[in-house]
C-alpha positions as CSV (number, residue, x, y, z in Angstrom):
1,M,-46.5,-8.3,108.8
2,S,-43.2,-8.4,110.8
3,F,-41.9,-5.5,113.0
4,S,-39.0,-4.9,110.6
5,T,-41.4,-4.5,107.7
6,V,-43.6,-2.2,109.6
7,L,-40.6,-0.1,110.6
8,I,-39.3,0.1,107.0
9,Q,-42.7,1.1,105.6
10,L,-43.0,3.7,108.3
11,L,-39.7,5.2,107.3
12,N,-40.7,5.1,103.6
13,G,-43.8,7.0,104.4
14,L,-41.9,9.6,106.4
15,A,-39.5,10.1,103.5
16,S,-42.3,10.6,101.0
17,A,-44.0,13.0,103.5
18,S,-41.0,15.4,103.5
19,S,-41.2,16.1,99.8
20,L,-45.0,16.3,100.0
21,F,-44.7,18.7,102.9
22,L,-42.4,21.1,101.0
23,V,-44.9,21.4,98.1
24,A,-47.9,21.6,100.4
25,A,-46.3,24.3,102.6
26,G,-45.7,26.4,99.5
27,L,-49.4,26.1,98.5
28,S,-50.6,26.8,102.0
29,I,-48.5,30.0,102.3
30,I,-49.7,31.2,98.9
31,F,-53.3,30.6,99.8
32,G,-53.1,32.0,103.2
33,V,-52.0,35.5,101.9
34,T,-53.3,35.8,98.4
35,R,-56.4,33.5,98.7
36,I,-55.6,32.0,95.4
37,V,-56.2,28.2,95.0
38,N,-53.1,27.8,92.7
39,F,-54.0,25.0,90.3
40,A,-50.5,25.4,88.7
41,H,-48.7,24.4,91.9
42,G,-48.1,20.9,90.6
43,S,-46.5,22.4,87.5
44,L,-44.0,24.3,89.7
45,Y,-43.1,20.9,91.3
46,M,-42.7,19.4,87.9
47,L,-40.5,22.2,86.7
48,G,-38.3,21.8,89.8
49,T,-37.7,18.2,88.9
50,Y,-36.9,18.8,85.3
51,I,-34.7,21.8,86.0
52,A,-32.8,20.0,88.7
53,Y,-32.2,17.1,86.3
54,S,-30.7,19.4,83.7
55,L,-28.6,21.5,86.2
56,V,-27.1,18.4,87.9
57,K,-26.3,17.0,84.6
58,T,-24.6,20.3,83.6
59,F,-22.8,20.9,86.8
60,G,-21.6,17.3,87.2
61,G,-22.3,14.5,89.6
62,G,-20.1,15.7,92.5
63,M,-21.3,17.0,95.9
64,L,-21.3,20.6,94.8
65,G,-22.8,19.9,91.4
66,F,-25.7,17.8,92.8
67,W,-26.7,20.0,95.7
68,G,-26.0,23.2,93.8
69,G,-28.2,22.0,91.0
70,V,-31.0,21.1,93.4
71,L,-30.9,24.5,95.2
72,C,-30.6,26.5,91.9
73,A,-33.6,24.6,90.6
74,G,-35.7,25.7,93.6
75,V,-34.5,29.3,93.2
76,A,-35.2,29.2,89.4
77,V,-38.8,28.0,90.1
78,G,-39.2,30.7,92.8
79,L,-38.2,33.4,90.3
80,F,-40.5,32.0,87.7
81,G,-43.4,32.1,90.3
82,A,-42.5,35.8,91.0
83,V,-42.7,36.6,87.3
84,V,-46.1,34.8,87.0
85,E,-47.5,36.7,90.0
86,R,-46.4,40.1,88.6
87,L,-47.4,39.6,85.0
88,L,-50.6,37.6,85.4
89,L,-52.0,36.9,88.9
90,R,-51.7,40.6,90.0
91,R,-54.3,41.4,87.5
92,L,-56.7,38.9,89.0
93,Y,-56.6,39.5,92.7
94,R,-60.0,41.3,92.7
95,A,-61.5,38.8,90.3
96,P,-63.7,35.9,91.5
97,E,-61.7,33.0,92.9
98,L,-63.0,30.7,90.2
99,L,-61.6,33.0,87.5
100,Q,-58.2,32.8,89.3
101,L,-58.5,29.0,89.2
102,L,-59.1,29.1,85.5
103,A,-56.0,31.2,84.9
104,T,-53.8,28.9,86.9
105,F,-55.2,25.9,85.0
106,A,-54.2,27.6,81.8
107,L,-50.7,27.8,83.2
108,V,-50.8,24.0,83.8
109,L,-51.4,23.5,80.1
110,I,-48.6,25.9,79.0
111,V,-46.0,24.6,81.5
112,R,-46.7,21.0,80.5
113,D,-46.1,21.7,76.8
114,F,-43.1,23.8,77.6
115,A,-41.6,20.8,79.5
116,L,-42.5,18.6,76.5
117,W,-40.7,21.0,74.1
118,V,-37.5,21.4,76.3
119,W,-37.1,17.8,77.7
120,G,-39.2,15.6,75.4
121,P,-41.7,12.9,76.3
122,E,-39.2,10.4,77.8
123,D,-38.9,9.7,81.6
124,L,-35.8,11.2,83.0
125,L,-34.2,9.8,86.2
126,G,-31.5,11.8,87.9
127,P,-28.3,10.5,89.5
128,R,-28.0,9.4,93.1
129,A,-27.0,12.0,95.7
130,P,-23.3,12.0,96.3
131,G,-22.5,10.5,99.7
132,L,-26.0,9.3,100.2
133,G,-26.2,6.7,97.4
134,G,-25.9,3.7,99.7
135,A,-28.1,2.0,102.3
136,I,-27.8,1.2,106.0
137,E,-29.2,-1.7,107.8
138,I,-32.3,-1.1,110.0
139,A,-34.0,-4.0,111.8
140,G,-32.3,-6.5,109.5
141,K,-33.4,-4.7,106.3
142,Q,-31.6,-2.2,104.0
143,F,-32.9,1.3,103.9
144,P,-31.6,4.1,101.6
145,Q,-29.4,6.7,103.1
146,Y,-31.0,9.4,100.9
147,D,-34.5,8.6,102.3
148,L,-33.1,9.1,105.9
149,F,-31.9,12.5,104.8
150,L,-35.4,13.3,103.5
151,I,-36.9,12.3,106.8
152,L,-34.7,14.8,108.6
153,L,-35.3,17.5,105.9
154,G,-39.0,17.8,106.6
155,P,-38.7,18.9,110.3
156,V,-35.8,21.2,109.4
157,V,-37.8,23.0,106.8
158,L,-40.8,23.2,109.2
159,G,-38.5,24.8,111.8
160,L,-37.0,27.3,109.3
161,L,-40.5,28.3,108.2
162,W,-41.6,28.7,111.8
163,L,-38.6,31.0,112.4
164,L,-39.2,33.0,109.3
165,L,-42.9,33.5,110.0
166,T,-42.6,34.2,113.7
167,R,-39.2,35.9,114.2
168,T,-38.9,38.2,111.2
169,R,-40.7,41.4,110.2
170,W,-41.6,39.8,106.9
171,G,-43.2,36.9,108.7
172,T,-45.2,39.3,110.8
173,L,-46.5,41.0,107.7
174,V,-47.4,37.6,106.2
175,R,-49.3,36.6,109.3
176,A,-51.1,39.9,109.4
177,A,-52.1,39.6,105.8
178,T,-53.3,36.0,106.4
179,E,-55.5,37.2,109.3
180,D,-56.9,40.3,107.6
181,R,-55.5,41.3,104.2
182,E,-57.6,44.4,103.9
183,M,-56.6,45.7,107.3
184,A,-52.9,45.1,106.6
185,G,-53.2,47.2,103.4
186,A,-55.0,49.9,105.3
187,L,-52.1,50.1,107.8
188,G,-49.6,50.8,104.9
189,V,-48.3,47.3,104.1
190,N,-47.0,47.2,100.6
191,Q,-49.3,44.4,99.4
192,A,-47.8,44.2,95.9
193,W,-44.4,43.5,97.2
194,L,-45.7,41.1,99.9
195,F,-47.8,39.1,97.5
196,T,-44.9,38.7,95.0
197,S,-42.5,37.6,97.8
198,V,-45.0,35.1,99.2
199,F,-45.7,33.6,95.8
200,A,-42.0,33.4,95.1
201,L,-41.4,31.6,98.4
202,G,-44.3,29.2,97.8
203,S,-43.0,28.5,94.3
204,L,-39.4,28.0,95.6
205,L,-40.7,25.4,98.1
206,A,-42.7,23.6,95.3
207,G,-39.6,23.6,93.0
208,L,-37.4,22.4,95.8
209,G,-39.9,19.6,96.6
210,G,-39.6,18.5,93.0
211,A,-35.8,18.9,92.8
212,I,-35.1,16.6,95.8
213,Q,-37.1,13.8,94.1
214,I,-34.7,13.3,91.2
215,P,-32.8,10.4,92.8
216,R,-36.1,8.7,93.8
217,E,-38.4,9.0,90.9
218,P,-38.2,10.0,87.2
219,A,-39.4,13.3,85.8
220,V,-42.5,12.7,83.8
221,L,-45.0,15.0,82.1
222,T,-48.0,13.8,84.1
223,M,-46.4,14.4,87.5
224,D,-48.0,17.9,87.8
225,L,-51.6,16.7,88.3
226,S,-50.6,13.6,90.2
227,I,-48.8,15.6,92.9
228,L,-51.4,18.3,92.9
229,S,-54.2,16.1,94.1
230,D,-52.0,14.8,97.0
231,V,-51.0,18.4,97.9
232,F,-54.6,19.6,97.9
233,V,-55.5,16.8,100.2
234,V,-52.6,17.6,102.6
235,V,-53.4,21.3,102.7
236,V,-57.1,20.8,103.3
237,V,-56.7,18.1,105.9
238,G,-54.1,20.2,107.8
239,G,-56.2,23.3,107.5
240,M,-55.9,26.0,104.7
241,G,-53.0,28.3,105.6
242,S,-51.6,26.2,108.5
243,I,-48.0,25.1,108.0
244,P,-47.9,22.8,111.1
245,G,-51.2,21.3,109.8
246,A,-49.7,20.7,106.4
247,F,-46.7,18.9,108.1
248,L,-49.0,16.7,110.2
249,A,-51.2,15.9,107.3
250,A,-48.3,15.1,105.0
251,V,-47.0,12.6,107.6
252,I,-50.4,11.0,108.0
253,I,-50.9,10.6,104.2
254,G,-47.3,9.5,103.5
255,V,-47.4,6.8,106.3
256,L,-50.8,5.5,105.4
257,K,-49.9,5.1,101.7
258,A,-46.7,3.3,102.6
259,M,-48.5,1.0,105.1
260,C,-51.0,0.1,102.5
261,I,-48.2,-1.0,100.2
262,G,-46.5,-2.9,103.0
263,I,-49.6,-4.8,104.1
264,G,-50.4,-5.9,100.5
265,N,-53.0,-8.6,100.2
266,V,-54.9,-9.9,103.2
267,S,-57.2,-12.9,103.5
268,A,-59.9,-13.1,106.2
269,F,-63.0,-15.2,106.4
270,G,-62.3,-16.6,102.9
271,I,-62.2,-13.1,101.4
272,D,-59.1,-11.6,99.7
273,F,-58.5,-7.9,100.1
274,S,-55.7,-5.9,98.6
275,F,-54.6,-3.0,100.7
276,S,-52.1,-2.0,98.0
277,K,-55.0,-0.9,95.8
278,L,-56.0,1.6,98.5
279,T,-52.9,3.7,97.8
280,L,-54.8,5.3,94.9
281,V,-57.5,6.6,97.2
282,V,-56.5,6.4,100.8
283,E,-55.7,10.1,101.1
284,F,-59.1,11.0,99.7
285,I,-60.8,8.8,102.2
286,V,-58.8,10.5,105.0
287,M,-59.8,13.9,103.6
288,A,-63.5,13.0,103.3
289,V,-63.5,11.7,106.9
290,V,-61.7,14.8,108.3
291,L,-63.9,17.3,106.4
292,V,-67.1,15.5,107.6
293,I,-65.9,15.6,111.2
294,R,-64.0,18.8,111.2
295,P,-64.8,20.9,108.1
296,W,-62.0,23.4,108.5
297,G,-59.2,20.8,108.8
298,L,-57.1,19.6,111.7
299,F,-55.3,22.9,112.4
300,G,-57.6,25.3,110.5
301,R,-59.8,27.8,112.0
302,Q,-63.6,27.8,111.6
303,Q,-64.7,30.5,109.3
304,G,-67.8,32.5,109.3
305,A,-70.5,32.1,106.8
306,A,-69.1,32.2,103.3
307,R,-71.9,34.5,102.1
308,G,-74.1,37.1,103.7
309,A,-76.6,39.7,102.8
310,A,-73.9,41.9,101.5
311,A,-72.5,39.3,99.1
312,V,-75.5,38.9,96.8
313,E,-74.7,37.6,93.4
314,P,-75.9,39.5,90.3
315,P,-79.3,38.1,89.5
316,L,-79.9,35.7,86.6
317,T,-82.3,37.5,84.3
318,L,-85.0,36.0,82.2
319,P,-84.0,35.6,78.5
320,S,-85.0,38.6,76.4
321,P,-87.1,38.1,73.3
322,A,-84.1,38.7,71.2
323,L,-82.2,36.0,73.0
324,L,-85.1,33.6,72.7
325,K,-85.1,34.2,68.9
326,L,-81.4,33.7,68.8
327,L,-81.7,30.4,70.7
328,A,-84.5,29.2,68.4
329,A,-82.3,30.0,65.4
330,G,-79.4,28.1,67.0
331,L,-81.6,25.0,67.5
332,L,-82.9,25.2,64.0
333,A,-79.3,25.4,62.7
334,L,-78.3,22.4,64.8
335,A,-81.4,20.5,63.4
336,L,-80.3,21.3,59.8
337,A,-76.6,20.6,60.4
338,P,-76.7,16.9,59.2
339,L,-77.8,18.2,55.7
340,L,-74.5,20.0,55.3
341,A,-72.0,18.4,57.8
342,D,-69.8,15.4,57.1
343,R,-69.5,12.4,59.4
344,Y,-66.6,13.9,61.4
345,T,-68.4,17.2,62.0
346,L,-71.5,15.3,63.2
347,V,-69.3,13.4,65.8
348,L,-67.8,16.7,66.9
349,L,-71.3,18.3,67.2
350,T,-72.5,15.3,69.2
351,D,-69.6,15.8,71.6
352,I,-70.4,19.5,71.9
353,L,-74.0,18.7,72.8
354,V,-73.0,16.1,75.4
355,F,-70.5,18.5,77.1
356,A,-72.9,21.4,76.9
357,L,-75.4,19.4,79.0
358,F,-72.6,18.3,81.4
359,A,-71.5,22.0,81.8
360,V,-75.1,23.2,82.3
361,S,-75.6,20.7,85.1
362,L,-72.4,21.9,86.7
363,H,-73.4,25.5,86.3
364,F,-76.7,24.7,88.0
365,I,-75.0,24.0,91.3
366,M,-72.1,26.5,90.9
367,G,-73.9,29.6,89.8
368,P,-77.5,29.6,91.2
369,A,-76.8,27.3,94.1
370,G,-73.3,28.7,94.9
371,M,-71.7,25.3,95.5
372,H,-68.3,24.9,93.9
373,S,-67.6,21.3,92.7
374,F,-64.2,19.9,91.7
375,G,-65.6,16.4,91.2
376,H,-68.6,16.7,88.9
377,A,-67.2,14.2,86.5
378,A,-68.2,11.5,89.1
379,Y,-71.8,11.8,88.1
380,F,-71.0,12.0,84.4
381,G,-68.9,8.8,84.8
382,L,-71.5,7.0,86.9
383,G,-74.1,7.6,84.3
384,A,-71.8,6.4,81.5
385,Y,-70.9,3.2,83.4
386,A,-74.5,2.5,84.4
387,A,-75.5,2.7,80.7
388,A,-72.7,0.5,79.6
389,L,-73.3,-2.1,82.3
390,L,-77.0,-2.2,81.9
391,F,-76.6,-2.7,78.2
392,K,-74.0,-5.4,78.7
393,H,-76.4,-7.2,81.0
394,T,-78.9,-7.6,78.1
395,L,-81.1,-4.5,78.7
396,P,-82.1,-2.8,75.5
397,M,-80.2,0.4,74.7
398,E,-83.3,2.6,75.1
399,L,-84.0,1.3,78.6
400,A,-80.3,1.5,79.6
401,L,-80.3,5.2,78.4
402,L,-83.4,5.9,80.4
403,L,-82.2,4.3,83.7
404,A,-78.5,5.3,83.6
405,P,-79.1,9.0,84.7
406,L,-80.6,7.7,87.9
407,M,-77.2,6.3,88.9
408,G,-75.7,9.7,88.5
409,G,-78.4,11.2,90.6
410,L,-78.0,8.5,93.2
411,G,-74.3,9.2,93.5
412,A,-74.9,12.9,93.8
413,L,-77.6,12.2,96.4
414,V,-75.2,10.2,98.6
415,F,-72.2,12.4,98.1
416,G,-74.2,15.6,98.3
417,W,-75.6,14.7,101.8
418,F,-72.0,15.3,103.1
419,C,-71.0,18.0,100.7
420,V,-73.8,20.5,101.4
421,R,-72.6,20.7,105.0
422,L,-69.5,22.6,103.8
423,S,-68.8,25.7,101.8
424,G,-66.1,27.3,99.7
425,V,-62.8,25.5,99.1
426,Y,-63.6,22.8,101.6
427,L,-66.8,21.9,99.8
428,A,-64.9,21.8,96.5
429,M,-62.3,19.5,97.9
430,L,-64.8,17.2,99.4
431,T,-66.5,16.8,96.0
432,L,-63.0,16.0,94.6
433,A,-62.5,13.4,97.3
434,F,-65.7,11.6,96.5
435,A,-65.0,11.7,92.8
436,Q,-61.6,10.2,93.3
437,I,-63.0,7.5,95.4
438,A,-65.6,6.6,92.7
439,W,-62.8,6.7,90.1
440,S,-60.7,4.3,92.2
441,V,-63.5,1.8,92.5
442,V,-64.2,1.9,88.8
443,Y,-60.4,1.7,87.9
444,Q,-59.7,-1.3,90.1
445,W,-62.9,-3.4,89.9
446,D,-61.7,-5.4,86.9
447,A,-64.3,-8.2,87.1
448,F,-67.3,-5.7,87.0
449,T,-66.2,-2.5,85.3
450,G,-63.3,-3.8,83.2
451,G,-60.7,-1.9,85.3
452,S,-58.3,0.3,83.5
453,N,-59.4,-1.1,80.2
454,G,-63.0,0.0,80.6
455,L,-65.9,-1.5,78.7
456,V,-66.3,-1.8,74.9
457,G,-69.0,-2.7,72.5
458,I,-71.6,-0.2,73.8
459,W,-73.4,0.5,70.6
460,P,-76.7,2.2,69.9
461,A,-79.8,0.3,68.8
462,P,-80.0,-0.6,65.1
463,W,-82.4,2.4,64.4
464,L,-79.7,4.7,65.8
465,A,-76.8,3.0,64.0
466,S,-76.2,6.0,61.7
467,K,-74.3,9.0,63.0
468,T,-77.2,11.2,61.8
469,A,-79.9,9.4,63.7
470,F,-77.8,9.3,66.9
471,Y,-77.0,13.0,66.5
472,Y,-80.7,13.8,66.5
473,L,-81.2,11.7,69.6
474,A,-78.4,13.5,71.3
475,L,-79.8,16.9,70.2
476,A,-83.2,16.1,71.6
477,L,-82.0,14.8,75.0
478,C,-79.3,17.4,75.5
479,A,-81.4,20.4,74.5
480,G,-84.3,19.0,76.5
481,G,-82.2,18.5,79.6
482,T,-80.7,22.0,79.2
483,L,-84.2,23.6,78.9
484,I,-85.5,21.7,81.9
485,L,-82.6,22.9,84.1
486,W,-83.1,26.5,82.9
487,R,-86.8,26.2,83.7
488,V,-86.1,24.9,87.2
489,L,-84.1,28.0,87.9
490,Y,-87.2,30.1,87.6
491,S,-89.4,27.8,89.7
492,P,-89.9,28.3,93.4
493,F,-87.2,25.7,94.0
494,G,-84.7,27.7,91.9
495,Y,-85.5,30.9,93.7
496,A,-85.0,29.1,97.0
497,L,-81.6,27.9,95.8
498,R,-80.5,31.4,95.0
499,A,-81.9,32.8,98.3
500,G,-79.8,30.2,100.2
501,R,-76.8,31.1,98.2
502,D,-77.1,34.9,98.7
503,S,-78.2,35.0,102.3
504,P,-78.6,31.7,104.1
505,L,-79.6,33.4,107.4
506,R,-82.4,35.3,105.9
507,A,-83.5,32.2,103.9
508,D,-83.6,30.2,107.1
509,A,-85.6,33.0,108.8
510,I,-88.4,32.9,106.2
511,G,-88.6,29.1,106.5
512,I,-86.4,27.8,103.7
513,D,-84.5,24.7,104.6
514,V,-81.3,25.8,102.8
515,R,-79.3,22.6,103.3
516,R,-82.2,20.4,102.0
517,Q,-82.7,22.7,99.0
518,Q,-79.0,22.5,98.1
519,W,-79.0,18.7,98.6
520,M,-81.9,18.3,96.2
521,G,-80.2,20.7,93.7
522,F,-77.0,18.6,94.0
523,A,-79.0,15.4,93.2
524,L,-80.8,17.0,90.2
525,A,-77.5,18.2,88.7
526,G,-76.2,14.6,89.1
527,V,-79.1,13.2,87.2
528,F,-78.5,15.4,84.1
529,A,-74.7,14.9,84.3
530,G,-75.5,11.2,84.3
531,L,-77.7,11.6,81.3
532,A,-74.8,13.4,79.5
533,G,-72.5,10.5,80.5
534,A,-74.9,7.9,79.2
535,I,-75.2,9.6,75.8
536,Y,-71.4,9.9,75.7
537,A,-71.0,6.1,76.3
538,F,-73.3,5.1,73.4
539,S,-71.8,7.8,71.1
540,K,-68.3,6.4,71.6
541,G,-69.2,2.7,71.8
542,S,-67.0,2.4,74.9
543,I,-66.2,3.9,78.3
544,S,-63.1,4.1,80.5
545,P,-62.2,5.4,84.0
546,D,-61.1,8.6,82.4
547,S,-64.7,9.7,82.3
548,L,-64.6,10.0,86.2
549,S,-61.1,11.4,86.4
550,I,-59.9,14.8,87.7
551,P,-59.1,16.2,84.2
552,R,-62.7,15.6,83.2
553,S,-64.0,17.6,86.2
554,V,-61.5,20.3,85.4
555,D,-62.8,20.4,81.8
556,G,-66.3,21.0,83.1
557,L,-65.0,23.9,85.3
558,V,-63.2,25.4,82.4
559,M,-66.3,25.3,80.2
560,V,-68.5,27.0,82.8
561,L,-66.0,29.7,83.6
562,M,-65.1,30.4,80.0
563,G,-68.7,30.9,79.1
564,G,-69.6,33.0,82.2
565,I,-71.0,31.8,85.5
566,Q,-73.6,34.6,85.8
567,T,-75.4,33.8,82.6
568,L,-77.7,31.0,81.6
569,T,-76.2,30.5,78.2
570,G,-72.6,30.7,79.5
571,A,-72.1,27.0,80.1
572,V,-73.4,26.2,76.6
573,A,-71.1,28.8,75.0
574,G,-68.1,27.7,77.1
575,A,-68.7,24.0,76.3
576,A,-69.0,24.7,72.5
577,V,-65.9,26.9,72.4
578,F,-63.7,24.7,74.6
579,T,-64.6,21.4,72.8
580,W,-64.1,23.0,69.4
581,L,-60.8,24.6,70.4
582,Q,-59.5,21.3,71.9
583,D,-60.4,19.3,68.8
584,S,-59.2,21.9,66.3
585,I,-55.9,22.7,68.0
586,S,-55.0,19.2,68.9
587,R,-55.1,18.2,65.2
588,Q,-52.8,21.1,64.2
589,T,-49.8,20.9,66.6
590,E,-48.1,18.6,69.1
591,Y,-48.1,21.5,71.5
592,W,-51.9,22.1,71.5
593,R,-52.1,22.3,75.3
594,A,-49.9,25.4,75.4
595,L,-51.9,27.1,72.6
596,L,-55.2,26.2,74.3
597,G,-53.8,27.5,77.6
598,A,-52.7,30.8,76.0
599,I,-56.2,31.2,74.5
600,I,-57.8,30.6,77.9
601,L,-55.5,33.2,79.5
602,L,-56.4,35.7,76.8
603,L,-60.1,35.1,77.4
604,V,-59.7,35.4,81.2
605,L,-57.9,38.8,80.8
606,A,-60.1,40.1,78.0
607,F,-63.5,38.7,79.1
608,P,-63.4,38.2,82.8
609,Q,-67.2,37.9,82.8
610,G,-67.0,35.0,80.3
611,I,-67.8,34.8,76.6
612,A,-71.6,34.9,77.1
613,G,-71.3,37.5,79.8
614,F,-69.3,39.8,77.5
615,I,-71.8,39.4,74.6
616,R,-74.7,40.2,77.0
617,E,-72.9,43.3,78.3
618,R,-72.3,44.5,74.7
619,W,-75.9,43.8,73.8
620,E,-77.2,45.7,76.8
621,A,-74.9,48.7,76.2
622,R,-76.1,48.8,72.6
623,T,-79.8,48.4,73.1
624,G,-80.2,49.7,76.6
625,K,-82.2,46.5,77.5
626,T,-81.4,44.0,80.1
627,G,-81.7,40.2,79.8
628,E,-79.7,37.2,79.0
């Protein structure tokens, strides 16, 4: 690659890094003060792009019209963020962080369908920036003037943020709240006003980051989640809450992705390797490496233990006799369902069973083990692809179904070895990194996995050809897997997991190898997630990379949190409700995501302990008995 090509790709990377930094800086500021992992931050970026497109079109294409539209778009998104903070998030500051995550995910669904309703499904590309629409020659190649402007914009915004946070009283309050939010409140800081202003600033930066992109890339409905993954990587690599760290990480990620595109295909020792394919995953590789070497990020600060003796979770209680009778009645009803249900209902029930097992396996490591995972779909997808590939390579369906979960367990065993060394947000983001790496391999390995097209023709054995027969197989495997995981929770291994979650120091003192217990728990959860994926592959007759994608992992999180993380039956209830709602609403309206998001928000506000948790509390209040 020539020097001129390297230079141009370096400049391209720096231009992309500026926009990425704006969005990441907003997320970092919000997290530093409010401690909310804002899953809707990508939606704010998307809104900024769409609003800027409309305002520039309305104001006209002149200098004042373009830059006025861009700035007004950022301000509009900032005001929207302030409204969201006051009306919704303020009610959730004392709630568990995962519940806050669920609420912000609901906002993602609502904002996406709002954008669909207002702007439609078409891609919208804005006009060129007046005065910056041309190109200049650098090292014999043409480079856009607007990209040079973006390269300068990043350091300018960094400098302005530094002045704001270090030379103003508001900045002093923000830094104080970032260091010790409770102490700042005790000293008389108006936290309500501070949190609203911080969220508004973070939202403004996200909206501005989207607005400045209108000459470079079209506004599309999927840009919210695509930018969100990059922003999470930047914030975590730089260190949660660190603005300089976010800037450095944005530069590293932007330049690496640009260089991968510039290098293209390389041949060495008779082997062809495509660096351009690394653009889908290079940032996650960087994040994984940084978190393994420096778990708190490049500029972050090492935190103390995430949990201690004073942070014990409410105990999981043994199921009461009444609950056991109810569960037995539910299994009997499921066994009799084929007598009354039509073909479509059986397919839906099969999906509910599969995702119930998937959610229970995620709950196993999130609740009892205290390990938050944003990438659990990796093990679901590995199990599904293992089943499909084994079947394609002439193994009988029964043997493929038996062996496939081991692939999910093996993936969890490998990834878990690194993940259990972290905690909190950093643990969650490392699981996301490994899941995205697995997705990238599956998505691009055309010769083996079918690439983006996936694999088809994955049909059950002849004796399971009918939907009824396969339903009974799914019922037996999913119910059996769920009962096994529940039983493990009340074994010595399960009690050791919970001891390590609640008080790792005390657990170490009595001889429990906490990290080893968590690692084994991670692998066990991967086995049963892989089993759910294998059943899913044969139920659908095909499999695609979507089974390992970020949205699939998010679905699992939503199921667990909707049901209630402190109950055994919560994951089952959440999976049933979420899958049924998603299926029912999507058949009724084009804007089913917004309706589903509104329902999730209602459940979050009305039942913060989850559906199953609410039912348990009502039962205990009525009978005076404790139990699941």
